[in-house]
RODREN-237505 format. One record per residue: z, y, x of N, C-alpha, C in turn; residue number from 1; chain; residue in one letter. Coordinates in Angstrom, 1 decimal. Each point is the difference from the previous one (the first is absolute). Layout:
<recs>
REC    n_zz    n_yy    n_xx   ca_zz   ca_yy   ca_xx    c_zz    c_yy    c_xx    k  c  r
REC       Z       Y       X       Z       Y       X       Z       Y       X  NUM  A  A
...
</recs>
This chain:
<recs>
REC    n_zz    n_yy    n_xx   ca_zz   ca_yy   ca_xx    c_zz    c_yy    c_xx    k  c  r
REC    31.7   134.5    56.2     0.9     1.1    -0.5     0.6     0.8     1.2    1  A  M
REC     0.5    -0.8     1.0     0.5     0.7     1.2    -1.0     0.8     0.7    2  A  T
REC    -1.2    -0.5     0.0    -1.1     0.7     0.7    -0.3     1.3    -0.7    3  A  S
REC     0.0     0.0    -1.4    -0.2     1.2    -0.8     1.1     1.1     0.2    4  A  Y
REC     1.2    -0.5     0.0     1.1     0.9     0.3    -0.1     0.7     1.3    5  A  V
REC    -0.3    -0.8     1.0    -0.1     0.5     1.4    -1.1     1.0     0.1    6  A  T
REC    -1.2    -0.4    -0.6    -1.1     0.9     0.0     0.3     1.3    -0.7    7  A  S
REC     0.7     0.0    -1.1     0.4     1.2    -0.8     0.9     0.9     0.8    8  A  S
REC     1.0    -0.7     0.7     0.9     0.8     0.8    -0.7     0.7     1.2    9  A  A
REC    -0.9    -0.7     0.6    -0.8     0.6     1.1    -0.8     1.2    -0.5   10  A  R
REC    -0.6    -0.2    -1.2    -0.8     1.1    -0.6     0.9     1.2    -0.2   11  A  A
REC     1.2    -0.2    -0.5     0.9     1.1    -0.3     0.4     0.7     1.3   12  A  E
REC     0.3    -0.8     1.0     0.4     0.6     1.3    -1.1     0.8     0.6   13  A  M
REC    -1.2    -0.5    -0.2    -1.2     0.6     0.6    -0.2     1.4    -0.7   14  A  S
REC     0.2     0.0    -1.4    -0.2     1.2    -0.7     1.1     1.1     0.4   15  A  E
REC     1.2    -0.5     0.2     1.1     1.0     0.4    -0.3     0.6     1.4   16  A  L
REC    -0.5    -0.9     0.9    -0.4     0.5     1.3    -1.2     1.0    -0.1   17  A  R
REC    -0.9    -0.3    -0.9    -1.2     0.9    -0.2     0.5     1.4    -0.5   18  A  R
REC     0.9     0.0    -0.9     0.5     1.2    -0.6     0.8     0.8     1.0   19  A  L
REC     0.7    -0.6     0.9     0.7     0.7     1.1    -1.0     0.8     0.9   20  A  K
REC    -1.2    -0.5     0.1    -1.0     0.7     0.8    -0.5     1.2    -0.7   21  A  T
REC     0.2     0.1    -1.3    -0.4     1.2    -0.8     1.0     1.1     0.0   22  A  L
REC     1.1    -0.2     0.7     1.0     1.0     0.1    -0.4     1.0     1.1   23  A  L
REC     0.1     1.3    -0.3    -0.3     1.0     1.1     0.9    -0.2     1.2   24  A  P
REC    -0.5     0.2     1.2     0.8    -0.3     1.2     1.4     0.6     0.0   25  A  P
REC     0.1     1.2    -0.6     1.3     0.7     0.0     1.0    -0.6    -0.9   26  A  E
REC    -0.4    -1.0    -0.8     0.9    -0.7    -0.9     0.4    -1.4     0.4   27  A  L
REC    -0.8    -0.5     0.9     0.1    -1.5     0.4     1.3    -0.4     0.5   28  A  Q
REC     0.7     0.9     0.7     1.3    -0.4     0.6     1.2     0.0    -1.0   29  A  S
REC    -0.2     0.6    -1.2     1.2     0.0    -0.9    -0.4    -0.3    -1.4   30  A  W
REC    -1.2    -0.5    -0.3    -0.4    -0.5    -1.3    -0.4    -1.4     0.1   31  A  V
REC     0.5    -0.9    -0.8    -0.3    -1.4     0.1    -0.7    -0.4    -1.4   32  A  S
REC    -0.7    -1.1     0.0    -0.7    -0.5    -1.2     0.5    -1.5    -0.2   33  A  V
REC     0.5    -0.2    -1.2     0.5    -1.4    -0.3    -0.3    -0.4    -1.4   34  A  E
REC    -0.1    -1.3    -0.2    -0.2    -0.5    -1.4     1.4    -0.1    -0.7   35  A  G
REC     0.0     0.4    -1.2     1.3     0.0    -0.8     0.3    -1.4    -0.5   36  A  T
REC     1.3    -0.3    -0.1     0.4    -1.3    -0.5     0.7     0.2    -1.4   37  A  T
REC     0.0     1.2    -0.6     0.6     0.3    -1.2    -0.7    -0.7    -1.2   38  A  E
REC     0.7    -0.1    -1.1    -0.6    -0.6    -1.2    -0.7     1.2    -0.8   39  A  V
REC    -1.3    -0.1    -0.3    -0.7     1.0    -0.8     0.1     1.4     0.7   40  A  N
REC    -0.3     0.1     1.3     0.1     1.3     0.6    -1.3     0.9    -0.2   41  A  P
REC     0.1     1.3     0.3    -1.2     0.8    -0.1    -1.0    -0.5     1.0   42  A  P
REC    -1.3     0.4    -0.2    -1.0    -0.4     0.9     0.2     0.4     1.4   43  A  L
REC     0.4     1.3     0.2     0.2     0.5     1.4     1.0     1.2    -0.2   44  A  V
REC     1.0     0.0     1.0     0.9     1.1     0.0     0.6     0.2     1.3   45  A  R
REC     0.6     1.2     0.3     0.7     0.3     1.2     1.5     0.0    -0.2   46  A  C
REC     0.7    -0.4     1.1     1.5     0.0    -0.1     0.6     0.3     1.4   47  A  E
REC     1.0     0.9     0.0     0.7     0.2     1.2     0.9    -1.1     0.3   48  A  E
REC    -0.1    -0.6     1.2     0.8    -1.2     0.4     1.0     0.4     1.1   49  A  I
REC     0.1     1.2     0.4     0.9     0.4     1.0    -0.4     1.4     0.5   50  A  G
REC     0.8     0.5     0.9    -0.3     1.4     0.5    -1.3     0.0     0.7   51  A  K
REC    -0.9     0.9    -0.5    -1.3     0.2     0.6    -0.8    -1.3     0.0   52  A  D
REC     0.1    -0.8    -1.1    -0.7    -1.3    -0.1    -0.4    -0.2    -1.4   53  A  Q
REC    -1.3    -0.1    -0.3    -0.5    -0.2    -1.3    -0.8    -1.3    -0.1   54  A  V
REC     0.1    -0.7    -1.1    -0.8    -1.2    -0.2    -0.9     0.1    -1.2   55  A  E
REC    -1.2    -0.4     0.2    -1.0    -0.1    -1.2     0.0    -1.4    -0.4   56  A  I
REC     0.5    -0.2    -1.3     0.1    -1.3    -0.6    -1.2    -0.3    -0.9   57  A  Q
REC    -0.6    -1.2     0.1    -1.1    -0.3    -0.8     0.1    -1.4    -0.7   58  A  I
REC    -0.3     0.0    -1.3    -0.1    -1.2    -0.7    -1.3    -0.7     0.3   59  A  D
REC     0.0    -0.9     0.9    -1.3    -0.6     0.5    -0.8    -0.8    -1.0   60  A  L
REC     0.7    -0.5    -1.0    -0.7    -0.8    -1.1    -0.8     1.0    -0.8   61  A  V
REC     0.5     1.1    -0.4    -0.8     1.0    -0.8    -1.0     0.7     1.0   62  A  K
REC     0.4     0.2     1.2    -0.8     0.7     1.0    -1.4    -0.8     0.2   63  A  W
REC     0.1    -1.3    -0.1    -1.1    -0.9     0.2    -1.1     0.2    -1.1   64  A  D
REC     0.4     0.6    -1.1    -1.0     0.2    -1.1    -0.9     1.2     0.3   65  A  Q
REC     0.3     0.8     1.0    -0.7     1.2     0.2    -1.0    -0.2     1.2   66  A  L
REC    -1.1     0.8    -0.1    -1.0     0.0     1.1     0.6     0.7     1.2   67  A  A
REC    -0.6    -0.3     1.2     0.5     0.6     1.2     0.1     1.5     0.0   68  A  L
REC    -1.1     0.7    -0.4     0.0     1.4     0.0     1.1     0.6    -1.0   69  A  D
REC     0.2    -0.7    -1.1     1.0     0.4    -1.0     1.4    -0.1     0.7   70  A  Q
REC     0.2    -1.1     0.7     1.3    -0.2     0.7     0.3     1.1     1.0   71  A  R
REC    -1.1     0.3     0.7     0.2     1.0     1.1     0.4     1.4    -0.6   72  A  N
REC    -0.7     0.4    -1.1     0.4     1.3    -0.5     1.4     0.0    -0.7   73  A  L
REC     0.3    -1.0    -0.6     1.4    -0.1    -0.6     1.0     0.0     1.1   74  A  L
REC    -0.3    -0.7     1.1     0.9     0.0     1.2     0.2     1.4     0.6   75  A  F
REC    -1.2     0.7     0.1     0.1     1.3     0.6     0.7     1.0    -1.0   76  A  W
REC     0.0    -0.3    -1.3     0.8     0.8    -0.9     1.5     0.0     0.4   77  A  H
REC     0.5    -1.2     0.3     1.4    -0.2     0.4     0.2     0.7     1.3   78  A  E
REC    -0.9    -0.1     0.9     0.1     0.6     1.4     0.1     1.5    -0.2   79  A  V
REC    -0.8     0.6    -1.0     0.0     1.4    -0.2     1.3     0.4    -0.6   80  A  A
REC     0.6    -0.8    -0.8     1.4     0.3    -0.6     1.0     0.1     1.1   81  A  R
REC    -0.1    -0.9     1.0     0.9     0.1     1.2    -0.2     1.3     0.7   82  A  I
REC    -1.3     0.3     0.3    -0.3     1.2     0.7     0.4     1.3    -0.7   83  A  Q
REC     0.0    -0.1    -1.3     0.4     1.2    -0.9     1.5     0.0    -0.2   84  A  N
REC     0.7    -1.0     0.5     1.4    -0.2    -0.2     0.4     0.0    -1.5   85  A  D
REC    -0.7    -0.7    -0.8     0.3    -0.1    -1.5     0.3    -1.4    -0.4   86  A  T
REC     0.4    -0.9     0.9     0.3    -1.4    -0.4     1.4     0.0    -0.6   87  A  I
REC     0.2    -0.9    -1.0     1.4     0.0    -0.7     1.0    -0.4     1.0   88  A  P
REC     1.2     0.6    -0.1     1.1    -0.3     0.9     1.2    -0.6    -0.8   89  A  R
REC     0.9    -0.6     0.7     1.2    -0.6    -0.7     0.7     1.1    -0.8   90  A  E
REC     0.2    -0.3    -1.2     0.5     0.9    -1.0     1.6     0.2     0.1   91  A  G
REC     0.4     1.1     0.5     1.5     0.3     0.1     0.4     0.8    -1.2   92  A  W
REC    -1.1     0.5    -0.7     0.3     1.1    -1.0     0.9    -0.5    -1.2   93  A  E
REC    -0.3    -1.3    -0.5     0.8    -0.5    -1.1     1.4    -0.2     0.4   94  A  M
REC     0.3    -0.5     1.2     1.4    -0.2     0.4     0.7     1.4     0.2   95  A  A
REC    -0.8     0.9     0.5     0.6     1.4     0.2     0.3     0.6    -1.3   96  A  A
REC    -0.9    -0.2    -1.0     0.2     0.6    -1.3     1.3    -0.6    -0.7   97  A  L
REC     0.1    -1.3     0.2     1.2    -0.7    -0.6     1.3     0.5     0.6   98  A  A
REC     0.0     0.1     1.4     1.1     0.5     0.7     0.4     1.4    -0.4   99  A  I
REC    -1.1     0.9    -0.1     0.3     1.4    -0.4     0.5     0.1    -1.4  100  A  G
REC    -0.5    -0.8    -1.0     0.5     0.0    -1.3     1.4    -0.5    -0.1  101  A  L
REC     0.3    -1.1     0.7     1.3    -0.5     0.0     1.0     1.0     0.6  102  A  G
REC    -0.4     0.6     1.1     0.8     1.0     0.7     0.3     1.2    -0.9  103  A  G
REC    -1.1     0.5    -0.8     0.2     1.1    -0.9     1.0    -0.3    -1.1  104  A  A
REC    -0.1    -1.2    -0.5     1.0    -0.3    -1.1     1.4    -0.1     0.6  105  A  V
REC     0.1    -0.6     1.2     1.3    -0.1     0.6     0.6     1.4     0.3  106  A  G
REC    -0.8     0.9     0.5     0.5     1.3     0.4     0.3     0.8    -1.2  107  A  E
REC    -0.7    -0.2    -1.1     0.4     0.7    -1.3     1.4    -0.4    -0.4  108  A  L
REC     0.3    -1.3     0.3     1.3    -0.5    -0.4     1.1     0.6     0.8  109  A  W
REC    -0.2     0.1     1.4     1.0     0.5     0.9    -0.1     1.5     0.2  110  A  V
REC    -1.1     0.6    -0.5    -0.3     1.5     0.0     0.0     0.5     1.4  111  A  Q
REC    -0.8    -0.6     0.9    -0.2     0.5     1.3    -1.4     0.6     0.1  112  A  D
REC     0.0     1.4     0.0    -1.3     0.7    -0.2    -1.0    -0.3     1.1  113  A  G
REC     0.5     0.0     1.3    -0.9    -0.2     1.1    -0.7    -1.4     0.0  114  A  L
REC     0.8    -1.0    -0.2    -0.5    -1.3    -0.1    -1.0    -0.2    -1.2  115  A  L
REC     0.4     0.7    -1.1    -0.9    -0.1    -1.2    -1.3     0.7     0.3  116  A  L
REC     0.0     1.1     0.8    -1.2     0.6     0.4    -0.9    -0.9     0.9  117  A  L
REC     0.6    -0.6     0.9    -0.7    -0.9     0.9    -0.6    -1.2    -0.8  118  A  L
REC     0.7    -0.5    -0.9    -0.5    -1.1    -0.8    -1.2     0.4    -0.9  119  A  A
REC     0.1     1.2    -0.5    -1.1     0.6    -0.8    -1.3     0.2     0.9  120  A  L
REC     0.3     0.5     1.2    -1.1     0.2     0.9    -0.7    -1.3     0.3  121  A  V
REC     0.8    -1.1     0.3    -0.6    -1.3     0.2    -0.8    -0.5    -1.1  122  A  L
REC     0.5     0.2    -1.3    -0.7    -0.3    -1.2    -1.3     0.7     0.0  123  A  C
REC     0.0     1.3     0.3    -1.2     0.8    -0.1    -1.1    -0.4     1.0  124  A  G
REC     0.4    -0.3     1.2    -0.9    -0.4     1.1    -0.6    -1.3    -0.3  125  A  V
REC     0.8    -1.0    -0.4    -0.5    -1.3    -0.3    -0.9     0.0    -1.2  126  A  S
REC     0.4     0.8    -1.0    -0.7     0.1    -1.3    -1.4     0.6     0.3  127  A  G
REC    -0.1     1.0     0.8    -1.2     0.6     0.3    -1.0    -0.9     0.8  128  A  Y
REC     0.6    -0.8     0.9    -0.8    -1.0     0.8    -0.5    -1.1    -0.9  129  A  R
REC     0.8    -0.4    -1.0    -0.5    -1.0    -1.0    -1.2     0.6    -0.8  130  A  L
REC     0.2     1.3    -0.4    -1.1     0.6    -0.7    -1.3     0.1     0.8  131  A  F
REC     0.1     0.3     1.3    -1.1     0.1     0.8    -0.7    -1.4     0.2  132  A  Q
REC     0.8    -1.1     0.2    -0.5    -1.3     0.1    -0.8    -0.5    -1.2  133  A  K
REC     0.5     0.4    -1.2    -0.6    -0.4    -1.2    -1.0     1.0    -0.6  134  A  N
REC    -0.3     1.0     0.7    -0.9     1.0    -0.5    -1.4    -0.5     0.1  135  A  N
REC    -0.6    -0.3    -1.2    -1.3    -0.6    -0.1    -1.1     0.8     0.7  136  A  G
REC     0.0     1.3    -0.2    -1.0     0.9     0.5     0.0     0.0     1.6  137  A  E
REC     1.3     0.1     0.5     0.1     0.0     1.4    -0.5    -1.4     0.6  138  A  R
REC     0.5    -1.1    -0.6    -0.4    -1.3     0.5    -1.5    -0.2     0.0  139  A  N
REC    -0.7     0.5    -1.1    -1.4    -0.1    -0.1    -0.7     0.8     1.1  140  A  F
REC     0.5     1.2     0.3    -0.5     0.9     1.1     0.0    -0.8     1.3  141  A  K
REC     1.2    -0.6     0.3     0.2    -0.7     1.2    -1.0    -1.2     0.2  142  A  E
REC    -0.2    -0.7    -1.2    -1.0    -1.1     0.0    -1.4     0.5     0.2  143  A  V
REC    -0.4     1.0    -0.7    -1.3     0.6     0.2    -0.3     0.5     1.4  144  A  A
REC     1.0     0.6     0.6    -0.1     0.5     1.4    -0.2    -1.2     0.9  145  A  E
REC     0.7    -1.1    -0.2    -0.1    -1.2     0.8    -1.4    -0.6    -0.1  146  A  A
REC    -0.5     0.0    -1.2    -1.4    -0.5    -0.2    -1.0     0.8     0.8  147  A  D
REC     0.1     1.3     0.0    -0.9     0.9     0.7     0.2    -0.2     1.5  148  A  E
REC     1.2    -0.2     0.5     0.2    -0.3     1.4    -0.5    -1.3     0.4  149  A  K
REC     0.1    -1.0    -0.9    -0.5    -1.3     0.2    -1.5     0.0     0.3  150  A  A
REC    -0.7     0.9    -0.8    -1.4     0.2     0.2    -0.3     0.6     1.4  151  A  I
REC     0.8     0.9     0.4    -0.1     0.6     1.4     0.2    -1.1     1.0  152  A  A
REC     1.0    -0.8    -0.2     0.3    -1.1     1.0    -1.2    -1.0     0.1  153  A  L
REC    -0.6    -0.3    -1.2    -1.1    -0.9     0.0    -1.2     0.6     0.9  154  A  A
REC    -0.2     1.3    -0.2    -1.1     0.6     0.8     0.3     0.0     1.5  155  A  T
REC     1.3     0.0     0.3     0.5     0.0     1.4    -0.3    -1.4     0.6  156  A  R
REC     0.0    -1.0    -0.9    -0.2    -1.4     0.4    -1.5    -0.5    -0.2  157  A  F
REC    -0.9     1.0    -0.2    -1.4    -0.3     0.0    -0.7     0.0    -1.4  158  A  G
REC     0.7     0.2    -1.1    -0.6     0.1    -1.3    -0.7     1.3    -0.2  159  A  Y
REC    -1.1     0.0    -0.7    -0.6     1.2    -0.4     0.8     0.5    -1.2  160  A  T
REC     0.0     1.3    -0.3     0.8     0.6    -1.1    -0.4    -0.6    -1.3  161  A  L
REC    -1.3    -0.2    -0.4    -0.3    -0.6    -1.3     0.5    -1.4    -0.1  162  A  P
REC    -0.1    -0.8     1.1     0.5    -1.4     0.0     1.5    -0.1    -0.1  163  A  N
REC     0.7     1.0     0.6     1.4     0.0    -0.1     0.5     0.2    -1.5  164  A  A
REC    -0.7     1.0    -0.6     0.3     0.3    -1.4    -0.3    -1.2    -0.9  165  A  Y
REC    -1.2    -0.6     0.3    -0.4    -1.2    -0.9     1.0    -1.2     0.2  166  A  K
REC     0.4    -0.2     1.2     0.9    -1.1     0.2     1.4     0.2    -0.6  167  A  S
REC     0.5     1.2     0.0     1.3     0.2    -0.6    -0.2     0.0    -1.5  168  A  L
REC    -1.0     0.6    -0.5    -0.3     0.0    -1.4    -0.1    -1.4    -0.6  169  A  G
REC    -0.8    -0.9     0.8    -0.2    -1.3    -0.4     1.4    -0.8     0.0  170  A  S
REC     0.8     0.3     1.0     1.4    -0.6     0.0     0.8     0.3    -1.2  171  A  A
REC     0.0     1.3    -0.4     0.8     0.4    -1.1    -0.6    -0.6    -1.3  172  A  L
REC    -1.3    -0.1    -0.1    -0.6    -0.6    -1.2     0.5    -1.5    -0.1  173  A  K
REC     0.0    -0.7     1.1     0.4    -1.4     0.0     1.5    -0.1    -0.4  174  A  T
REC     0.8     0.9     0.5     1.4     0.0    -0.3     0.2     0.2    -1.5  175  A  L
REC    -0.8     0.9    -0.5     0.1     0.3    -1.5    -0.3    -1.3    -0.8  176  A  I
REC    -1.0    -0.7     0.5    -0.4    -1.3    -0.7     1.0    -1.1     0.1  177  A  E
REC     0.7    -0.1     1.1     0.9    -1.2     0.2     1.5     0.3    -0.2  178  A  I
REC     0.3     1.3    -0.4     1.4     0.4    -0.2     0.3    -0.1    -1.5  179  A  T
REC     0.9    -0.9    -0.4     0.4    -0.2    -1.4     1.0     1.1    -0.5  180  A  P
REC     0.8     0.5     0.9     0.9     1.1    -0.4    -0.7     1.3    -0.4  181  A  N
REC     0.2     0.4    -1.2    -0.7     1.1    -0.6     0.3     1.3     0.8  182  A  K
REC     1.3     0.2     0.3     0.4     1.2     0.7    -0.6     0.1     1.4  183  A  R
REC     0.1    -1.1     0.7    -0.6     0.0     1.4    -1.5     0.2    -0.1  184  A  Q
REC    -0.6    -0.7    -1.0    -1.5     0.2    -0.1    -0.4     1.4    -0.3  185  A  R
REC     0.8     0.7    -0.8    -0.2     1.4    -0.3     0.1     0.9     1.3  186  A  S
REC     0.9    -0.4     0.9     0.1     0.7     1.3    -1.3    -0.1     0.8  187  A  K
REC    -0.5    -1.2     0.0    -1.2    -0.3     0.8    -1.2     0.8    -0.6  188  A  Y
REC     0.0     0.0    -1.4    -1.1     0.8    -0.6     0.1     1.5     0.3  189  A  E
REC     1.2     0.5     0.0     0.2     1.4     0.4    -0.5     0.3     1.4  190  A  T
REC     0.4    -0.9     0.9    -0.4     0.1     1.4    -1.6     0.0     0.1  191  A  R
REC    -0.6    -0.9    -0.7    -1.4    -0.1     0.0    -0.7     1.3    -0.5  192  A  L
REC     0.5     0.6    -1.0    -0.5     1.2    -0.5     0.1     1.1     1.0  193  A  Q
REC     1.2     0.1     0.7     0.2     1.0     1.0    -1.0    -0.2     1.2  194  A  A
REC    -0.2    -1.3     0.3    -0.9    -0.4     1.1    -1.4     0.5    -0.3  195  A  L
REC    -0.4    -0.2    -1.2    -1.4     0.4    -0.4    -0.1     1.5     0.1  196  A  R
REC     1.0     0.7    -0.4    -0.1     1.5     0.2    -0.1     0.4     1.4  197  A  R
REC     0.8    -0.7     0.9     0.0     0.3     1.4    -1.4    -0.3     0.6  198  A  S
REC    -0.5    -1.1    -0.4    -1.4    -0.4     0.5    -1.0     1.0    -0.4  199  A  A
REC     0.1     0.5    -1.2    -1.0     1.0    -0.5     0.1     1.3     0.8  200  A  S
REC     1.3     0.4     0.3     0.1     1.2     0.8    -0.5    -0.2     1.5  201  A  K
REC     0.3    -1.2     0.5    -0.5    -0.3     1.4    -1.5     0.0     0.0  202  A  A
REC    -0.7    -0.6    -1.0    -1.4     0.0    -0.1    -0.6     1.4    -0.1  203  A  K
REC     0.6     0.8    -0.8    -0.4     1.4    -0.1     0.1     0.8     1.3  204  A  S
REC     1.1    -0.3     0.8     0.1     0.7     1.3    -1.0    -0.4     0.9  205  A  K
REC    -0.3    -1.4     0.0    -1.0    -0.5     1.0    -1.4     0.6    -0.4  206  A  V
REC    -0.3     0.0    -1.3    -1.3     0.6    -0.5    -0.1     1.5     0.4  207  A  K
REC     1.1     0.7    -0.2     0.0     1.4     0.3    -0.2     0.3     1.5  208  A  G
REC     0.6    -0.9     0.8    -0.1     0.2     1.5    -1.4    -0.3     0.4  209  A  A
REC    -0.7    -1.0    -0.6    -1.4    -0.3     0.3    -0.9     1.1    -0.3  210  A  R
REC     0.2     0.6    -1.2    -0.8     1.1    -0.5     0.1     1.2     0.9  211  A  E
REC     1.3     0.2     0.5     0.2     1.1     0.9    -0.6    -0.2     1.3  212  A  G
REC     0.0    -1.2     0.5    -0.7    -0.3     1.3    -1.5     0.1    -0.1  213  A  F
REC    -0.5    -0.4    -1.2    -1.5     0.2    -0.1    -0.4     1.4    -0.2  214  A  E
</recs>
């Protein structure tokens, strides 16, 4: 039993070290890769852990169900989100909204116009930021852009364009199959559809370039 646990721990450390080598050189000094210890965490996600420091957290148990190429492309998707500056950040908006609403009610009572205006401005800014964070169309665009950039990163690390698309598409299909949550599964399905459209466009461009060269 002890031998199995030790072997498993070594395999996990080896995988984390391998993933760190897939970080572009410009990210290696401030992006780290760690296994998550949370209960029922997402497969992979990014989190700011300090000023100019980001951590990619991986559920290594679920991660082990994926093939190597699938892992690579899903990992590069998170790297792309870091490069695009679209990773989730600590939410101050709800606290600011509560403070603004509380201040607005209080200033209505004491009838201080300037403070009431400042409270309403705080409500407006925090409310708008909450709308942006929960905007499904915007979130999907960010995810789709990260998928396309993950493809570009894969080619930078030696993948051919067709193989990069196939690996990411295969990873999304596997996630669809193993994800019990209907809402999350739907997100993967939408990503897969967008990826197929992107692959079709890329194929057309390559075909057009070849015909032009000939």
